[in-house]
C-alpha positions as CSV (number, residue, x, y, z in Angstrom):
1,X,0.0,0.0,0.0
2,X,1.2,3.5,-0.9
3,X,1.8,6.5,1.2
4,X,0.1,9.6,-0.4
5,X,1.2,13.2,0.1
6,X,-0.7,16.3,-0.9
7,X,1.2,19.6,-1.3
8,X,4.4,17.8,-2.3
9,X,5.7,20.7,-4.3
10,X,5.1,23.2,-1.6
11,X,7.6,24.8,0.9
12,X,6.9,22.1,3.6
13,X,5.7,19.3,1.2
14,X,9.1,19.1,-0.6
15,X,10.9,18.5,2.7
16,X,8.3,16.0,3.8
17,X,8.7,14.2,0.5
18,X,12.5,14.0,0.8
19,X,12.2,12.8,4.4
20,X,9.5,10.2,3.6
21,X,11.7,8.8,0.8
22,X,14.3,7.7,3.4
23,X,11.9,5.1,4.8
24,X,9.4,4.4,1.9
25,X,10.4,2.9,-1.4
26,X,7.4,4.3,-3.2
27,X,5.2,7.3,-2.7
28,X,2.0,8.7,-4.3
29,X,2.2,12.4,-4.9
30,X,-1.2,14.2,-5.2
31,X,-0.4,17.4,-7.2
32,X,-2.7,20.2,-8.3
33,X,-4.0,19.6,-11.8
34,X,-2.7,22.0,-14.3
35,X,0.2,23.3,-12.2
36,X,2.9,22.0,-14.4
37,X,5.3,19.2,-14.3
38,X,5.5,18.2,-10.7
39,X,8.2,15.7,-11.1
40,X,10.5,18.3,-12.7
41,X,9.9,20.7,-9.8
42,X,10.6,18.0,-7.3
43,X,13.7,16.9,-9.1
44,X,14.9,20.5,-9.2
45,X,14.4,21.0,-5.5
46,X,16.3,17.8,-4.7
47,X,19.2,19.0,-6.8
48,X,19.3,22.5,-5.3
49,X,19.0,21.1,-1.8
50,X,22.0,18.8,-2.3
51,X,20.3,15.4,-2.5
52,X,22.5,12.5,-3.7
53,X,22.5,12.0,-7.4
54,X,21.4,8.4,-7.0
55,X,18.3,9.5,-5.2
56,X,17.5,12.1,-7.9
57,X,17.9,9.6,-10.7
58,X,15.6,7.2,-8.9
59,X,12.7,9.7,-8.5
60,X,10.7,8.8,-11.6
61,X,10.5,5.2,-10.5
62,X,9.7,5.9,-6.9
63,X,7.0,8.5,-7.3
64,X,3.5,8.0,-8.6
65,X,2.1,11.4,-9.6
66,X,-1.7,11.8,-9.6
67,X,-3.1,15.2,-10.7
68,X,-6.0,16.2,-8.4
69,X,-8.1,19.3,-7.5
70,X,-8.5,19.8,-3.8
71,X,-11.5,22.1,-4.1
72,X,-13.6,19.6,-6.1
73,X,-15.5,16.6,-4.8
74,X,-13.5,13.3,-5.3
75,X,-10.5,15.6,-5.8
76,X,-11.7,16.2,-9.3
77,X,-11.3,12.5,-10.2
78,X,-13.9,10.1,-11.7
79,X,-15.7,7.9,-9.3
80,X,-13.8,4.8,-10.3
81,X,-10.4,6.6,-10.3
82,X,-11.2,8.0,-6.9
83,X,-12.0,4.6,-5.4
84,X,-9.0,3.0,-7.1
85,X,-6.7,5.7,-5.6
86,X,-8.3,5.3,-2.1
87,X,-8.0,1.5,-2.2
88,X,-4.3,1.7,-2.9
89,X,-3.4,3.9,0.1
90,X,-2.3,2.9,3.6
91,X,-1.4,6.5,4.8
92,X,-2.5,9.9,3.7
93,X,-0.4,13.0,4.5
94,X,-2.4,16.2,3.9
95,X,0.1,19.0,3.6
96,X,-1.5,21.1,0.8
97,X,-3.2,24.4,1.5
98,X,-3.1,28.1,1.1
99,X,-1.0,30.2,3.5
100,X,-2.1,33.5,2.1
101,X,-2.2,35.7,5.3
102,X,-4.1,38.4,3.4
103,X,-6.4,36.0,1.5
104,X,-10.2,36.2,1.3
105,X,-12.0,33.9,3.7
106,X,-14.2,32.3,1.1
107,X,-11.2,31.4,-1.1
108,X,-9.2,30.1,1.9
109,X,-12.2,28.0,2.9
110,X,-12.3,26.4,-0.5
111,X,-8.7,25.3,-0.3
112,X,-8.1,24.7,3.4
113,X,-11.5,23.5,4.6
114,X,-13.2,22.0,1.6
115,X,-9.8,20.6,0.5
116,X,-9.5,18.9,3.8
117,X,-13.0,17.6,3.6
118,X,-12.3,15.9,0.2
119,X,-9.0,14.4,1.5
120,X,-11.0,13.0,4.4
121,X,-13.5,11.6,1.9
122,X,-10.6,9.8,0.3
123,X,-9.6,8.3,3.6
124,X,-13.2,7.2,4.3
125,X,-13.5,5.5,1.0
126,X,-10.3,3.5,1.1
127,X,-10.9,-0.2,2.0
128,X,-7.6,-0.3,4.0
129,X,-8.8,2.5,6.3
130,X,-5.6,4.6,5.6
131,X,-4.1,6.5,8.4
132,X,-4.6,10.3,8.2
133,X,-1.8,12.8,9.1
134,X,-3.2,16.3,8.9
135,X,-0.7,19.3,8.8
136,X,-2.4,22.2,10.5
137,X,-0.7,25.3,12.1
138,X,0.1,26.4,15.6
139,X,-1.7,29.6,14.7
140,X,-5.1,28.0,15.1
141,X,-4.6,29.5,18.6
142,X,-5.9,32.7,16.9
143,X,-5.6,36.2,18.3
144,X,-4.6,35.2,21.9
145,X,-1.4,37.2,22.1
146,X,-0.1,36.2,25.5
147,X,0.1,33.1,27.7
148,X,0.5,29.4,26.6
149,X,-1.3,27.7,23.7
150,X,-1.6,24.0,24.5
151,X,-1.8,21.2,22.0
152,X,-5.3,20.0,23.0
153,X,-6.8,23.4,22.8
154,X,-8.9,24.4,19.8
155,X,-11.0,27.4,20.7
156,X,-12.1,30.4,18.6
157,X,-13.0,32.4,21.7
158,X,-10.1,34.9,21.1
159,X,-11.0,35.5,17.4
160,X,-8.4,35.3,14.7
161,X,-5.7,37.6,13.4
162,X,-6.6,36.8,9.8
163,X,-8.7,34.6,7.6
164,X,-5.9,32.1,7.1
165,X,-5.9,31.3,10.9
166,X,-9.7,30.9,10.9
167,X,-9.7,28.6,7.8
168,X,-7.1,26.3,9.4
169,X,-9.1,26.3,12.7
170,X,-12.2,25.3,10.8
171,X,-10.2,22.5,9.0
172,X,-9.1,21.1,12.4
173,X,-12.7,21.2,13.6
174,X,-13.6,19.2,10.6
175,X,-10.9,16.7,11.2
176,X,-12.0,16.2,14.8
177,X,-15.6,15.7,13.7
178,X,-14.6,13.2,11.0
179,X,-12.4,11.3,13.5
180,X,-15.3,11.0,16.0
181,X,-17.9,10.1,13.3
182,X,-15.8,7.4,11.7
183,X,-14.0,6.1,14.8
184,X,-10.7,6.7,13.2
185,X,-7.5,8.1,14.7
186,X,-5.9,11.1,13.2
187,X,-2.5,12.7,13.7
188,X,-2.6,16.5,13.7
189,X,0.7,18.3,13.3
190,X,0.9,22.0,14.1
191,X,4.1,23.7,12.9
192,X,4.8,27.3,13.7
193,X,6.1,29.7,11.1
194,X,8.4,27.7,8.8
195,X,11.7,29.1,7.6
196,X,14.9,27.9,5.9
197,X,18.5,28.9,5.3
198,X,18.4,27.4,1.8
199,X,19.2,30.3,-0.5
200,X,16.2,31.7,-2.5
201,X,15.9,30.5,-6.1
202,X,13.2,31.3,-8.7
203,X,12.5,27.5,-9.1
204,X,11.9,27.0,-5.4
205,X,8.6,27.6,-3.5
206,X,8.4,31.1,-2.0
207,X,9.9,31.5,1.5
208,X,6.9,32.5,3.7
209,X,8.7,35.7,4.8
210,X,9.2,36.7,1.2
211,X,5.5,37.5,1.1
212,X,6.0,40.1,3.9
213,X,8.9,41.5,1.9
214,X,6.8,41.9,-1.2
215,X,4.0,43.6,0.7
216,X,6.5,46.2,2.1
217,X,8.1,46.8,-1.3
218,X,4.6,47.2,-2.9
219,X,3.7,49.6,-0.2
220,X,6.8,51.7,-0.6
221,X,6.2,52.0,-4.4
222,X,2.5,52.9,-3.9
223,X,3.5,55.8,-1.6
224,X,6.2,57.0,-4.0
225,X,9.3,55.8,-2.2
226,X,12.1,54.9,-4.6
227,X,14.3,51.8,-4.1
228,X,17.3,53.4,-5.7
229,X,21.0,53.5,-4.7
230,X,21.6,56.6,-2.6
231,X,17.9,57.3,-2.0
232,X,16.8,58.2,1.5
233,X,15.3,55.3,3.4
234,X,11.7,55.6,4.4
235,X,10.8,55.4,8.1
236,X,7.7,53.7,9.3
237,X,6.1,53.1,12.7
238,X,4.6,49.6,13.2
239,X,2.5,48.6,16.2
240,X,4.2,45.9,18.2
241,X,5.4,44.8,21.6
242,X,9.1,45.5,22.4
243,X,9.3,42.2,24.2
244,X,7.2,40.3,21.7
245,X,8.5,37.1,20.1
246,X,7.6,34.7,17.4
247,X,8.3,31.0,16.9
248,X,10.2,30.3,13.6
249,X,10.8,26.6,12.9
250,X,13.4,25.4,10.3
251,X,11.3,23.6,7.8
252,X,13.8,20.8,7.4
253,X,13.7,20.1,11.1
254,X,9.9,20.3,11.1
255,X,9.6,17.7,8.4
256,X,11.9,15.4,10.3
257,X,10.0,15.7,13.5
258,X,6.7,15.2,11.7
259,X,7.9,12.0,10.1
260,X,9.3,10.7,13.4
261,X,6.0,11.3,15.1
262,X,4.2,9.4,12.3
263,X,6.6,6.5,12.7
264,X,5.9,6.5,16.4
265,X,2.2,6.2,15.8
266,X,2.6,3.6,13.1
267,X,4.8,1.5,15.4
268,X,2.0,1.5,18.0
269,X,-0.4,0.2,15.4
270,X,-4.1,1.3,15.1
271,X,-5.8,2.6,18.2
272,X,-7.7,-0.1,20.1
273,X,-11.1,-0.8,18.6
274,X,-10.3,0.6,15.1
275,X,-10.7,-2.0,12.4
276,X,-8.1,-2.3,9.6
277,X,-10.3,-4.5,7.5
278,X,-12.0,-1.7,5.7
279,X,-13.6,1.7,6.0
280,X,-16.7,2.0,8.1
281,X,-18.3,4.6,5.9
282,X,-17.7,5.1,2.3
283,X,-19.9,8.2,1.9
284,X,-18.8,11.8,1.8
285,X,-18.0,13.7,4.9
286,X,-21.0,15.6,6.2
287,X,-20.5,19.3,6.3
288,X,-20.5,20.7,9.8
289,X,-20.9,24.1,11.2
290,X,-17.7,26.1,11.1
291,X,-18.5,28.8,13.6
292,X,-15.5,30.1,15.7
293,X,-16.9,28.6,18.9
294,X,-15.2,25.2,19.5
295,X,-14.6,22.8,22.2
296,X,-11.5,23.0,24.4
297,X,-11.3,19.4,25.5
298,X,-8.4,19.7,28.0
299,X,-5.8,17.1,28.6
300,X,-8.1,14.6,30.1
301,X,-10.9,14.7,27.6
302,X,-11.7,11.5,25.5
303,X,-9.3,11.1,22.6
304,X,-6.7,13.4,24.2
305,X,-5.0,11.3,26.9
306,X,-1.4,12.5,26.9
307,X,1.7,12.0,24.9
308,X,1.4,9.4,22.2
309,X,-1.9,7.9,23.4
310,X,-5.1,8.1,21.6
311,X,-8.5,6.5,22.4
312,X,-10.5,5.0,19.5
313,X,-11.5,7.7,17.0
314,X,-9.3,10.2,18.8
315,X,-7.1,13.0,17.4
316,X,-3.5,13.3,18.7
317,X,-2.1,16.8,18.3
318,X,1.5,17.9,18.4
319,X,3.0,21.4,18.2
320,X,6.1,21.2,16.0
321,X,8.0,24.3,17.1
322,X,11.5,25.5,17.8
323,X,12.9,25.5,21.3
324,X,13.7,29.2,21.2
325,X,11.5,32.1,20.0
326,X,12.8,34.9,17.9
327,X,12.4,38.4,19.5
328,X,10.5,41.1,17.7
329,X,13.6,43.3,17.4
330,X,15.3,40.6,15.4
331,X,12.3,40.4,13.1
332,X,12.4,44.1,12.7
333,X,16.1,44.0,11.9
334,X,15.4,41.3,9.2
335,X,12.7,43.4,7.6
336,X,15.1,46.4,7.5
337,X,17.6,44.3,5.6
338,X,15.0,43.0,3.2
339,X,13.6,46.5,2.2
340,X,15.0,50.1,2.2
341,X,12.9,50.9,5.3
342,X,13.7,52.0,8.9
343,X,11.1,50.6,11.3
344,X,10.1,51.8,14.8
345,X,8.0,49.6,17.0
346,X,5.4,51.6,18.8
347,X,2.7,50.4,21.3
348,X,-0.3,52.0,19.5
349,X,-1.3,53.1,16.1
350,X,0.0,56.7,15.5
351,X,-2.7,59.3,15.4
352,X,-0.7,61.1,12.7
353,X,-0.1,58.1,10.5
354,X,1.8,58.8,7.3
355,X,0.4,57.5,4.0
356,X,2.8,54.5,4.2
357,X,1.7,53.7,7.8
358,X,-2.0,54.1,6.9
359,X,-1.4,51.6,4.0
360,X,-0.3,49.0,6.5
361,X,-3.9,49.0,7.8
362,X,-4.8,47.0,4.7
363,X,-2.4,44.3,5.7
364,X,-3.3,43.3,9.2
365,X,-2.6,39.6,8.5
366,X,1.1,39.9,9.3
367,X,1.6,43.2,11.2
368,X,-0.5,41.9,14.2
369,X,2.1,39.2,14.9
370,X,4.6,41.8,16.1
371,X,2.4,42.1,19.2
372,X,2.6,38.4,20.2
373,X,4.1,37.2,23.4
374,X,2.5,33.7,23.7
375,X,4.3,30.4,23.7
376,X,3.3,27.1,22.1
377,X,3.5,24.2,24.5
378,X,5.3,21.2,23.0
379,X,5.3,18.9,26.0
380,X,4.2,15.9,23.9
381,X,7.1,16.1,21.4
382,X,9.6,16.6,24.2
383,X,8.2,13.7,26.1
384,X,8.7,11.4,23.2
385,X,12.0,12.6,21.8
386,X,13.6,14.4,24.7
387,X,14.3,18.1,25.4
388,X,17.3,18.3,23.2
389,X,18.1,21.7,21.6
390,X,17.4,22.1,17.9
391,X,20.3,21.6,15.5
392,X,19.5,25.0,14.0
393,X,20.1,28.3,15.6
394,X,17.4,30.6,14.2
395,X,18.8,34.1,14.4
396,X,19.3,37.0,12.1
397,X,22.1,35.4,10.2
398,X,20.1,32.2,9.7
399,X,17.1,34.1,8.4
400,X,19.2,36.3,6.1
401,X,20.8,33.2,4.5
402,X,17.4,32.0,3.3
403,X,16.2,35.4,2.0
404,X,19.2,37.5,1.0
405,X,21.8,35.2,-0.6
406,X,23.2,36.9,-3.7
407,X,21.8,40.3,-2.8
408,X,23.5,43.2,-1.0
409,X,22.9,43.1,2.7
410,X,22.6,46.3,4.8
411,X,24.5,45.8,8.0
């Protein structure tokens, strides 16, 4: 039986694919129909990231590429092709999705919520009851800016910083409902903001922080500031907390941790009471309400019984985060290196906002994170794998390596 991966040509998906190939001889890659030659893009990433030539040459024989459409029922496949695909799978990794922080909620729901629903339908249809590994985000914690976000929590009571967070929250709600309805265990993996020190390349997926760079550059051009040698640098005040911090996780390490967590659960076998002889329901997943109110089951609720233990039909959730947060001043220093802009962090929106500062009101999806001081609890991961420090030091030099290689750097 095959392991299937959605989002295999994305920023995280490519790293998951490479890591999964270390333990699986064959993989099924579910790519977006009409997005181009997925195998060529995968091969190019492997070459740029230093994969062994032997592995690169073997890719055509080790990958089965299936073009799909997440937004469509049956992933855009015919009924027979959908069932044939479902019956061939033993595990489904769902990593695909939109990470557009400024995206429209309706569009994000089509990709992140309905796409998840259709992947769950695939899992429900498969006669081998494939395991489901759902990649979410630690930012389902929403707009709570202080305190500790725990792995079992899933509450919309604090609202959301942007539509992306809400769509991922709703997708997790859907996963929990599906798990309960079908009596099937699901592994939910919540990474923080993913970063890399692999130099940028036009043929690689966009680094998540490059999106912020582009927003700032567009804003400078819109307000008439020129990015020319010798030109005066613009100055802008941004609302933030001087002691704020964000968790930035190296994507290569995140992929490794996720696969190790999946191997841990596979070694334990299916949860007690879950049949492996076939799916219990081959119909489609019933749409559920996606209001922001949700349960906060707590560490002793059914299905959430501690590190590595799941009751039948339960969801086990892990925060996949770095052991050390990056302070807001370091984030500001990075942004100042990315664009010709001097930034001042202020506690409140200025009453005399400049045109450039006023324009930032149209991009609340990322500016609000400069106010965050919360921490993501990762007790479960540390319980399983130990509290060893990361092999990556995520500091200004690390971040610049993944964003500025080949460009002049302002000191």
